[in-house]
C-alpha positions in Angstrom: 82.6 2.9 25.8 85.4 1.6 27.8 88.8 1.9 26.0 92.1 0.5 27.9 95.2 2.9 28.2 97.8 -0.5 28.5 95.8 -3.5 26.5 99.4 -5.0 26.2 98.6 -6.7 29.4 95.9 -8.7 28.2 98.9 -10.5 25.9 99.6 -12.3 29.6 96.5 -14.0 29.2 97.5 -17.2 27.2 100.8 -17.2 29.5 98.4 -17.4 32.8 96.2 -20.2 30.8 99.0 -22.4 29.9 100.7 -22.1 33.7 97.6 -23.0 35.0 97.4 -26.0 32.6 101.1 -27.0 33.1 101.1 -26.6 36.7 97.4 -27.8 38.3 99.2 -27.8 41.5 99.2 -23.9 41.5 95.1 -24.2 40.9 94.8 -21.2 39.0 91.8 -22.0 37.9 89.5 -21.8 41.3 87.3 -18.9 41.1 89.2 -16.8 44.0 92.3 -17.0 42.0 90.6 -16.4 38.9 88.7 -13.6 40.3 92.0 -12.3 41.5 93.8 -12.9 38.3 91.2 -11.0 36.2 91.1 -7.8 38.4 94.6 -7.8 38.1 94.8 -8.0 34.5 92.0 -5.1 34.6 93.5 -2.9 36.7 97.2 -3.2 34.8 95.4 -2.5 31.6 93.7 0.9 32.8 90.3 0.6 31.5 89.0 4.2 31.1 85.3 5.4 30.0 85.2 7.7 27.4 82.4 10.2 28.3 82.5 13.0 26.3 80.8 11.4 22.7 82.5 11.8 19.3 80.8 15.2 18.5 83.3 18.2 19.4 82.7 21.9 19.8 85.2 24.4 18.6 85.1 27.8 20.1 86.9 30.1 18.1 87.2 33.2 20.5 87.8 36.6 18.1 89.2 39.5 19.8 87.4 42.7 18.1 89.1 45.2 20.4 90.4 48.4 19.4 94.2 47.1 20.1 93.8 44.6 17.2 93.4 47.2 14.4 90.7 44.5 13.1 93.6 41.6 12.2 91.8 38.7 14.3 88.4 39.4 13.1 89.9 39.4 9.3 91.7 36.0 9.7 88.6 35.0 11.4 86.8 34.5 8.2 89.1 32.5 6.5 89.8 30.2 9.6 86.2 29.0 9.9 86.3 28.3 6.3 89.0 26.1 6.5 88.2 24.3 9.9 84.6 23.8 8.2 86.3 22.0 5.6 87.8 19.7 7.4 85.7 19.0 10.6 83.9 15.7 11.2 80.4 14.9 10.9 78.5 16.3 13.8 81.1 18.7 14.9 80.4 22.4 15.2 82.4 25.8 14.6 81.2 28.3 17.0 82.6 31.8 16.9 82.6 34.1 19.8 83.1 38.0 19.4 84.8 39.7 22.2 86.1 42.8 23.5 85.0 44.2 26.9 81.8 41.5 26.8 81.3 38.8 24.7 78.4 37.8 22.4 78.2 34.7 19.8 78.3 35.3 16.5 75.0 35.0 14.7 72.8 35.5 18.2 72.2 38.7 19.6 73.1 42.4 19.2 76.7 42.2 17.6 77.0 45.7 19.6 79.7 45.1 22.5 77.9 46.3 25.9 80.9 47.5 27.0 82.1 49.2 24.2 85.6 47.7 22.3 88.2 49.8 23.8 89.4 47.2 25.9 90.0 43.7 25.7 88.2 41.1 28.7 89.7 37.7 28.1 88.3 36.5 31.6 84.4 37.2 30.6 85.1 36.2 27.4 85.9 32.5 28.6 83.2 33.0 31.3 80.9 33.6 28.8 81.8 30.7 26.1 82.2 27.9 29.3 78.9 28.9 30.0 77.1 27.8 26.7 79.1 24.6 26.4 77.3 21.5 26.3 79.0 19.0 29.5 77.4 16.5 26.9 79.9 17.3 24.0 83.8 17.1 23.7 84.6 21.3 23.7 87.8 23.1 22.5 88.7 26.8 22.2 90.6 28.6 20.0 91.3 32.4 20.8 92.3 34.8 18.1 93.7 37.8 19.7 96.6 40.2 19.9 97.1 38.1 23.5 97.5 41.9 25.0 94.6 42.4 27.7 93.9 46.1 27.6 92.5 47.9 31.0 88.7 47.4 31.4 88.0 49.8 33.9 87.3 46.9 36.3 90.9 46.3 38.0 90.1 44.5 41.9 93.3 45.3 44.3 94.2 41.9 45.4 
């Protein structure tokens, strides 16, 4: 659907019509001038296409590493319940547990391949972004202690 970021420019339309009617010698109704006026109004109104659709996926990434002491995991259930109550029809809340590796909750083995000794936020984000549908609006909420733990995979620059 097309939306206009600054639709107030369309208020010029009655002014242009009145000017064209009162000052006929300006020939504002000629085809070329009408086309230019229309293009100018549309450009000023800043049209935008909404490509994402109305449905949204909220991806909640829950840090399960040893450094968090289970605090984000304990709050994740309450946050999911609140989000489920307040979401719109068609929206989805998806939980991803991560430590050194990431697993979509409800899919696959809940045991982390790399263990829970480290936190690899980059891998968790890459995993989540790979699962995202390009036809839907996507948002990410990360529940973590915000301290990436060493995972043993550091590369030198």
